[in-house]
Structures are given as structure tokens and as C-alpha cells.
N, C-alpha and C positions, 0 to 999 in steps of 0.2 A: 786329702785332706791334711792340712799341716797341723802336727800335734802341737798343742798349746803346753810345752813344757818348760823348765827352767834355763834347760841348754838352748832352746829355740830362742826364748826371750833375749838371753844373753847374746845370741848371734844377731839377732834383730837390733839390739841396742848398738852395736857396734857398726852394722851396715847404717843405720839411722845416722849416727855420729859423722862417718864418713861423708854421707849424703849431705848432712847439714852443713860441714865445712865448704863442701863443693858449691853448694846453692848459695852462700853466703857471697860469692865473688862471680859466680856463674853469668855470663852474658844473659841479658834479657831479664832472666829471673831474679837477680839480685838487684834490678832497678828499683827505686823507691816507690814507684807506681805500683808495684806487686807487693800486696798486704802480707805481712809476716805470716799470719795464718796460713795463708795459700801455699808459702813456701813450707811450712812446717808438715802440711798435709802432704804435699809432693814427696818431701823427704822421708814420711811415713810409708807413703804408697811405695816407693823405690826401695825402702828397707823390706817391706813385705814381699816384695816381687824377687827381691836379690837373695836375702836370709837363707832361703833353702840351700844355696851354694855354699855356704859357710859351715864348715864343720863343726859338730856339737864338742861342749867341753872347751870353748875358747877361752874360757875365763876360770876355768877349775883349777884350784890349789894355788890361786894367787892370793896375796895379803892386799890390804886395802891401798898401800902405795904402788904395788904393781897393777892394780886394776884400774887406779886412776893415770896411770903413765899409759896404760895402753889406751884408755879412754882418749886421752890428749893426743896421743899418736895418730888414732884414725881421724880426730878432727883435723889435724896437722896435713894427714895426706889429702883429705878432700880441699882443703885450703890451697896446697900446691896444685892440685891438677885444675881448681878454678883459675889460679893465678896464670897458669900457663895459658888458658882460655883468653885470659883477659889481655893478654901481651899485645896482640894486634890491635885491640882497642885503644890502649895506651898509646901505641905508635900512632893510631889515627888521629887521636886527639893532640899530639904533639905535633903531628903534620900540619893540622889546622891551625894550630898557634901560631907556627912559624910562618905560614902562609899569610895569615890575618897580620901579623906582625910587618911583613914585608910590603903588603898592599896597602895597610893602614885601616885595616879592618878588625884590629882588635880590641878597639874601642868605638862605641860602647860595647861591652859585652852582651850576647843573646842568652835568654833561659833555656838551658838543655833540659828538658823533664825526664829523659831517660837516665841522666845522671845525677839529676836535681841540683845542678850546679850552674855557674856562668861559664860560657866559654865564648871564643871567637864564632862568628857567623860560618867562616869554612870548616871550623872545628866542629861545629853542630851538623853541618850538611855532611860531613864526611863519616860521622858517627852514626847519623842516620843511616848512610850509605851501608856501612859495615853491619849494622843491626839488620837491615833489609836482607843483605846477602847472606848473612848468618841463618836467617829463617828460610829464605828463599831455597837456599842450597841443602836444608835439612839438615844442617850441622848440628842443631840442638839434639835431635835424635840419636846422631852417630855419636855424640859425646856420651850420651846415656848408654848407648851401647860399649862404648870405651870403658865406662864406670863398674858396668856389669862384669867386663872383660878382666878389669882390674882385679879383681877378688879371685880368679884363677891365677894370675900371674903375682898377684902380692895378697896372701891370704893374711887374715888378722893375726898379728903377734910376730909377724916375718919381716917388718919394716924397719930400716935404718937409713942413715945419712952418708952413704960413702961418697968418696971424692968425685966420682963420675957423676952424681947427681947435682952436686954442687956446681960442677962444670957445666952442665947440661942448663941448669938454671941461670948461671953467668950469661952462657951463650944467648939465652933469650933475652937478658936484660939488654945486652949489647945489640941485639937484632932489632930491639924497639928504636933505638937512634937511627940504625941503618935504614929500617923501614920508614922512618919518619922523613929522613932526608931524602931518600929516594923520591918519595911522592911530592915534597916540598921543592926539589931541586929546579925545575922548569921555572918556576915562579921567582924563587931566589935568583936565577941567572938573569932572568928580565928585568928583575929590580935592580941588580947589580949594573947591568948595561945601562939603563936609565938615570942611574945615578952617576955612571962614569960621563955619558953624553953631556948631563946637565952641568956637572963639574967644569967640563971645558967651555959650555956656552957661558957659564958664569965667570969664567976666565975672560973670555973673548967680549962678552957684553957685561960690563961691571954694573949696569943700571937694573939689570935682570933681578927679581926676586926668585931665586933659583928654588927654594923652600916651596912656594906657592904654586909656581908653575909645574914643578915636577909631580906634586901630589896627585892633581887629576891625570896626567898622564900614566903615573905609576899604578893608580887605581884602575884605570880602565884597561891597560896592558894585562895587569895582574889576572883580571875578571876573564879577561879573553883567553889568556892561557890556561887559566884555572878550568874553564869551561871546556876548552880543547881536550884537554887531558884527563876530564873525568872519567872518560871511558876506559882509558888505559889505568887508572887508578882503581876503578873498579874490578879488573882484572887481577891487578896485583895484589887488592885484598881479599878477593875471591881465592887465588893460589896460595895464600899464606893462611887464610882460614881453613883451607881443605886439608893443609898438614896437621893441624890441631889434634884431631883423634888419634893418628899415629904416634904423635910425640907424648900424648899423655898416657898411652899404651907404653910406650918405650921407657918412659920415666918409672912406671909402675915396675916394669921388669928390672931397672937398676936399682931401685930402693930395696928390694928384696936381698936381705943379708943373713937369712936364717932359713933353713928348709922347712 
């Protein structure tokens, strides 16, 4: 039985703050369709399960300014973990926007209930695909295991922002553009070839309305390439998603600056 002492309560609050920061941006659970009370209850449950790992007296001897700083640091750690988890989803949304713009499906935008925002049709489809893979591959459970391990690698009060952590975050931010361009590259290549062909035809047949004639060809060809590459995209998304638990654990280890 867990003793309900002031030291245990202080540890529980610190775990709850880290869990709350994580759930603010955690895929699926951060969706507007998930009520805030559900997220709060899940954060409280995670804190109850993980708090026995937190040593007692984490906030003993601190003044108010130090305590507020410690609480803000725990929220920031959770937000950083959630930000890393969201990176692949940002890349997927960007790839969908590029594909939609290339084949003429960026307007009108479709409503994406997962993000409560307007997105292109390919972007919404890829977002659904990434969410489905996230759940089917059981990655939400593995991420919660990684969250638990983070308290062994990064105990409360030992976090900092060394240069290695900033470099890792910048690497992930750059990887968003790399993933998006890799996924959209086939459609971009087909769109470029079609534009080149119709530019030559426009020179040869001046009476041809190049824009009107090329729109249907670009749309049809882009949809065909997008459909043929859907399975390859799912493998690529799954591979990047599968690395996320290890990335979170690695960042937790890099953030530790105090014993």
C-alpha cells in the first residue's frame, strides 16, 4: 500500500506535471475529440503508477521560486517528449499539403477531426494512416513505457538543456522536411514531367489551353501515383514511428545534467 505522505504527494505532483505536458501534444490523446477531463484523469493515473519510482524529498528545502522552476521544468520535459512524438505527424501533414498542391487538391480543404483543422484531402488521408499505424503497432503503449523509463534516466530535478539536446531537437525538426519531401517526391516528379510536357505542347500548339488541359491529366496521374505509393508510404511512416520510443529515451538520457 502506498503511504499518503507529503513526500509522496510532492513526487506525485511532479510526475503528474510531466505526464500533463506529454498528453498536451501526445498523438491521439491530444486530439480535440478527447475531452480534457479524460486527459487529466489519464495523467493522474500515470502519476499514481509511476510516482513510486520518484524518490522522496524531491522538493524538500526549496523556496517558492525553486519549486515553481522545478514544476515548470517537469512540464517542459513532458512537452519535449510529446513534441518528439508529434514530429512524424507534422511530416505527414506537410507531405499531404505538398501532394495536394501538386495535383490540385489543396482546395477546397477537408475537415480533419483528429486535429480539428482544415487540411488537404491527401493530408487528411495520410494523417488517418499515421494514426492507424500508431495504434495498430501499439506504439502508444511503448511510449508510456518510455515515459516510465524516463524517470530512471532523468529523475526529477536533474534536467537541463545541454547542447546535445538542442542538436537532437534541431535534427528532428530538419527530419520533418526530409520525411515530407521523401513521401511527396513521386507525385512532385510526375507533376513536373506533366508540366514540362504541356509546356512543350503549348509551344507547338499555340491554340491549346495548357492550364485547362493539364489540370485533369495532373490530377489523374497524381492520384494514380499517390495510390500506388500508399503502401510504401505506410512502411515509411511505420519505420519512423517505430523509432520514437527509443528517441524519447535517448533525449531523456541527454537531458540529465545533474546526478
